[in-house]
Every structure is written in C-alpha cells, then in structure tokens.
N, C-alpha and C positions, 0 to 999 in steps of 0.2 A: 643478353649478348651470348651467353652460353647456349641458350636454345637455338639461336641463329647459327652459331658455329656447328652445332650438332646437325642442324638441318642441311647444311652444305656438306659436312663430312660424310653423311650417309651415302652420297653418290660414289664414294671411294671404297665403301665397305661391301664385301661380298658375302661374308659369313652371316647366315640368317639369325644366329643367336645374338651377334653384335647389333644387328639391325633392330631386333626386338628390344634389346637393352637401351638403345638410343631412343626408341619410341616411348618406352616407359619413362625414361628420364625426361623427355620433352613434356609428357603429361604432368609429371611431378612439378616441373618448373612452372608450367602454366598455372597449376593450382596454387603454387607458392606466390606467384606474381599477383594473382587475383586476391588472395588472402591478405597479403601485405598492403596492397593498394587500398582495398576497401577498409581495412582496419585503420590505416593511416588517416583516411578521410573521416572516419568516425571519431578518432581520437582528437583530430584538429577541430572538428565542427561540433562534436557531441550530439550529432543528429543520428538517431537510431535508424533512420531510413537507409543509411549506408550499411548497417548490419543486415537489413533485409536484402539489400542489393548483393551483399556478399553471399548470403544463403542461396539466393536465386541463381547467381552466376555459377557457383560451385556445384549446386545440385543439378542444374540443367545441363552444364557441360559434361559432368560425370555420367549422368544418365544417357545423354546423347552418344558419348563415346562408347559406353557399355552396350547399348542396344544396337548401334550401327555395326560394331565389330562382332557382336553375337549373331545378328541376323545375316550379315554379309562378311564372313571371315576373309573373303577374297579381296576386300576393299584395299585401296592404296593408303597405307598408314601415314606416309609423309603428308599427303594432301589432306587427310582427315585431321591430323594434328595441327597443321598450319591453319586450316579453316577455323578450328576451335580457338587457337591462339589469337588470330586476328579478330574474331568476333568478341572474344573476351576483352581484348585491348579496346575495341570500340565501345563496349558497354561501360568499361571503366571511365573512359574519357567523356562519354555522354553523361554519366552520373556525376562527374566532376563539374561539367559545364551547367547541367540542370538536372537535379535529382528527380524532379517531376517528369521531365521528358524521358528520362531513362526507363521509367516503368512502362511508358507507352512502347518504348523500343523492346522491352522485355517480352511484351505480348507478341510483337511481330517476330522476334527471334524464336519464340516457342513455336509459332506457326511455321517458321522456316525449318526448324528441326524436324517437324512432322513431314514437311515437304521433301526433305532430304531422303527420308526412308521411302516415301512414295515414288520419288523419281527413280531410284534404283530398281524398285519393283516394276514400274511401268516399262522401263527400257528392257527389262528382262523378258517381257511378255509381247511387246509390240514389234512387228517385223517390217512394217511398211513405211517407216519414216522417210526413206529415200524416194518414195513413189509419189509424194504429194508436193512436188516442187512449186506448183502455181498456187497451192493453198497458202504456203508460207508467204509468197510474194503478195497475194491479194489481201490476206489478213493484216500483214505488216503495213502495207500502204494505206489500208482502210483506217487502221488505228492512228497512224500519223496524221492522216487527213482530218480525222475527227478532232484531234488536238489543234490543228491549224485553224479549223472553223470555230470550235467551241471552247478551246483552251483558255485558261486564265493567263493574263499577262503579268509576268513577274520580272521586274527589273528589265523591262523592254523585250522579253522573250516569252513566247507561248510554250510552256513546258508541261503543264499538267491540266487535268480535268477533275472536277469534283463529282464524287458519287456519294451524295448525302454528306455525312461528316468526314468522309475519307477523301483524301486528295491522292491521285495516282499520276505518276509520270510514265506514260506509255512507252516513250523512247527507250527506257531502260529494258523493257521486256521485248520490244520489237527488235532490239539488237540481237537477241537470241534467234528470233525468226529469220532475221537477215542472214545470220551465219548459216542456218539450216538451208535457206534458199540457195545461197552461193555454193554450198557443199553439194546440194542435191542436183544442181544443174551442171556442175563441173567434175563430178566424180567419175564419169565414164564417157568414153568416146568423145573427147574434147575436140571441137572444131571451131572455125571462125564464127559460124552462126551462133553457137552456144556462148562463145566469148562476147559477141556483140549483144546478145540478149541479156546476159548477166550484167554487162556494163550499162545497158539501157535501164534496167530495173534498179541497179545500184544508184544510177544518176537520179532516178525518180525519188528514191528514198532520201538521198542526200539533199536533193533540191527542195523537198518539202521541209526538211530540217532547217535549211538555210532560210527559206521564206518565213518559217516560224522563229527565226533568229536564235535557234538552238545550235550555235556554231560549234560548241564543244563536242556535242554528240555527233554532228556532221563530220567533224575531223576524225573521230574514233571510227565511225562507219567507213569512211574513206580508206583509212589505213588497214582496217580489217579486210576490206575487199581486195585491196592491192596485194596484201601478203598472201591471202588464200589463192588469188589468181596466179601469183608467181609459183607457189608451191604446187598448184594443180598442173600448170603447164610446163614448169621447169625453165621458163623463158625469163631471164632477168632483165631483158629489155623493157618488159612491162613495168618493172620497178622504176627504171630510169624515166620512162615516159610518164608514169603516174606521178612521180615526185615533181617533175617539171610542170605537169598539169596542175598539181596541187599548189605549187608556188604561184603559178599564174592566177589560180582561183583565189588565193590569199590576197593578191594585189587587187583583184576585182572587188572582193569583200571589203577591203580597206577603203576603196573608193566609194562604194555604195552605202555601207552601214556606218552611221555616226558612232555607235557604241563600240565598233571595232577600232575606229580611229582613237577613241578615248582610251581604250585598253592599251593600245600600242603606245600612246602618249605617256600614260602613267607608268608603263613598263620601262620606257626609256628614262624618265626622270619624274618620280612622283612628288618630289619635295615642293615644287611650286603650288601643288594642289593638296597640301596636307590637310586643309580644313574641309575638303569636300571629296572630289572623286579619287584622290590619292590616299585618303585616310585608311582604307582597308589594307592596302599593301604595305604601308609604312608601319601600321600597328602589327601586321604579321611579321615584318622584319624585326621590330622591337622584341616581340615574343620569342622568336627563334634565337636571337643573340643573348637575351637576358638570362636564359636558363643555363647556358654553358653545357659542359659535357654531362653533368650529373643532374641538372634540373633544379628548380627552386623547391620542388616537393609539391605534392598534390594539395590544392587549396591554398598554396602560398604564393602563387603568381597572380597575374592579372590578365589571363587570356580572354576573358569575357569582354574586354574592351574591343576585341576584333569583331566586326559584324560577321554574322554567319560562322561563328567559331566552331560550331559542331557539325557543319556541313562542308563548305568550300575550304575552310582554313583549319580543319581538324589536325593536320600535320603540324601546324605552328603551335597548337595547344600542347601536343605531345612533346615537341622540342622544348617548350618553356618549362613545363612542370615535371616532365619525366626525363628530360635531358637528351642531348644529341646522340649519345651512345644508344639509348633505348630507341630513339627515332630511326637511327640508321639500321639498327637490328631489325626493326619492323620492315624496313625496305628490303633487307636481305632475306627475310622470311618470304616476302612476296616474290623476290627473284628466284628463290629456291622452288617455290610453287611453279613458276614459269618454266624453269629448267625441267622439273619433273613432268609437267604437261607435254613439253617438247619430247622428252624421252618416251612417254606413253604414246604420243602420236607417231614417233618413228618406229614403234613396234607393231603398229596396226597395219594389216594388209589391205583391209577394205578402205578404199580412198574416201568414201563418204564419211566414215567415222574419223579417219585420219585428219581430214580437213576441218571437221567440227572441233576436234580437240585442239588443233593448231590455231583455228580462228578464235576460240575462247581464250587460249593462252595469250595471244596477241592483244585481244580486246582488254583483258584484265591488266596486263602490263602497261599498255599504252594509256589506259584511263588513269592508272596510278601515276604515270609519268606527267600527264598534263595537269593533274591535280597538285602534285608536289611541286612540279616545275613552276606553276603559276604562283603557289604560295611562297616560294623562295625567290621569286622574281627572276627565274631563269628563262621563262617564256611569258608572254602576256597571259593574263587571267582568262580562264575559260568557263568558270562556274560549274565544274564537274566534281562529283563526289569521289571520295577515296573508297574503293571497294571493301566491303565488310566492316569498315570502321566508322564512316560518316553516319550521322543521324539521317533517318528517312526510310520509310517502309519499302518504297519502290527500289531504292538503291540496294539495300541489303538483301531483299528478296531476289532480285535479278542476279546479284553476285552469287548468292547461295545456289540458285538454279544452275549457274554456269559451273561452279565447282562440282556440283553433284551430277550434272550431265556427264562430265569427265569421269567421275567415280562410277556412274552407271555403265558407261561404255567399257571402262576398265574391268568392272566386275563381270559383265556379260562376256567379254572376250576371254577372261581367265576361266570362267565356267566352261566355255566352248572348248578351250584348250585341254581342260581336264577330261571332258567327254571324248575328245578326239584321241587323247593318249590312252584312255581306258579302252576305247574301241580297238586301237591298234594292238594293245596288250592282249586282248582276248583273241 
C-alpha cells in the first residue's frame, strides 16, 4: 500500500532529490515484500524450494534494476520500478499456486530481463520503424491466420500454436505489431483514405480473432484501434461511432457464438450452474470475499480450487491470500503506470512514437480491466491474462516488450534532448 501511494505521489513531486528518495524507497519495499512472502511460504510449508525462489527473485530483480539503470541512466524510474514490482508479485503468486510452474516462469522472466536491455538498445539504433507500415500489417495478419488454421483448440477457442515443447499465443505479440501498424499509417498527413485503410486492416485483424473465438483479444484490439484513431485525428465522433459499432458487434457475437451466450448467462446469475459452467466464477467470488482486507496468508487459503487460478483468475488468488488492500494496491500500481505512459506520450512531438506509447498504455490498462472485471463478475469472463502477473510465457513476454518499448522511446528521446541542448549551448 505504501509503495502504491508513493507511486501516485511522485506525480506531484518536482524536486529531483525527493523523486530519487521515492524510487529508492519503492525498491526497498519491493525487496521487503518478496522476502516476507517467500519466507512466509517456507515457514508454513517447510519446502526449501521457496527459499530458492526467494534467492532467485531477489537476485534477478536487484541485478536487473542495477544493470538497467547503469546502462541507461535516462530510463523512466517509475515505470522501471512498477515493472519490477508487478513481475515480483506475479512470481510470488505463481510460486504459491504451483512451485514447480514458478521455476518455468523464472526461466521466462530471465529471458524477459535480457529482452528489456536489448529493446532499449535496438530502439536507439534503428530509425526506420515508421517506414514499414505494411510489413507490420502483413506479418500480423499472417501470424493470426496461422493460428486460425493450425492453432490448438482450448476451451472452444483457437489461441495458441505448438513449437515443439513450447506453446506460443501469437495474438499477444501481434498486438504490438497492430499498435505499430496503426501508429505508422496515422502519424502523418491523415486523410479519409488512410483512415479507411486503417479501419479495413483493423477489421481484418479483429475478424480473424473473432473467427478464432478469441473474443477477449478481439475486444482489446478494437479498443486500442479506437483510442489511437481518436488521438490521431482529434475527432471524438469516431469514439461515439466506434462504441455504437462495438455494442452492435457484441449483440451479433451473442447471437452467433454459444460460448458468448454461456458467459453472459453465468455473468447474470451463476448460481443455477454451480456444478458446471458457473463453477469458475463462483469459486472466484468465494476466494475474493474469504480473504478480507488482510488476506488469509500465503498457503493458508484455498485458491487452487479455482480452475486456471494462475492465469485467468490470478487476481482472485491475490485477494484471498494477500488481501483486498494488497490487491487494490496492485491495481493502483498499474494505474500509475498508465498515467505515467500518458504523461510520456504527451511530451513526445513525433506523432508516431506518441501514438505507440498511447496505444500501449491503453492496451495494458484495458487488458487489466477485462481480466479483473471478469474475475470479480463486473463484466462477463473473457479468458484474458493479467499483464506481468499471470502465468504464461507469451503473456509476460509481450507485456515486458510493451513496457520496454515505452522505456526505449523515453530513453531515445531524452538522449536526443540532451544532444540538442548541448548543440545549442555550443
């Protein structure tokens, strides 16, 4: 809770020294939370693997923060700290649900940390991102089409493809290509032809996802496109028209897809279906309410009774064992990242990068909304993961890429500002 409050308060702080003190305090709190959580699980279970998890998380997070800030002192500290805190929270929760799964996630997170450094370096060297509009569109559509044809059916939807022992969910990565495509076609000299082309390609993306029955991803893609279109054109009528079109599409989806009707039905009243299709959401509600404000304590609740506890319903696990205060604080951390990304976007003069940062902010926030909203029965279930926290290689890697694309753009622009200032001074 203190970390979350510090993250919000930093927006009102102007003094650089105070900001540094806040950043150091946040890192200390993160280390303390990880230490207490892992030691707690060890003392309750007497399983030494939790001590190994403690050593890994503390070592990897510390080294990641140290190397990133040493290599790129211009990086955005709030986003860096929030990323580390959310990843740490995810690793704790996954270790609680399944200590064996957590070590698989550790390997993926290590790769993600290396990817972070590479992403900042790549963006500092490559200048032609805005020139390959149709490469983004073609590669993205190709990847989604491959899933549509060759993808594995999971709970009625085609979400992933298998590459040997590895299962990949391409829609998580195509989301980034989609944002780059929309930004690259709408960043300069916007006219009705470009708007029509962007809408057509966006419709193709969303259409393939709908046919694959990946409706949660389709909803996120639609909202990202709508918000970038509005920010690019400055025409809020697109928002009104888009929301009306989205409402109409939802009605059509309800009529066409049986699993959409099932999800709406159990959202309205799951109790008649407690033994089958309503079981997930009812167990989720039990978990959320049984923990209270302070939680039952790690390993002292029963969150594993929820199907897909470490993916779709990870927020419910957090609520039960770590408490509503901790869970709400995690949401505030996500919101502070969203606000900071909007602030970064507002400072960028280049419309291409401005729209990318804005699109990533909207994507991460809306994905968190539909995940948490589905878990607490605020909206129907969508089967979408919570960014940086849920189990899954594709999910955490794509979320990491999004965070560090923003970081890379921020670092690049700060370096350019420094060079411009030095040039003027000379």
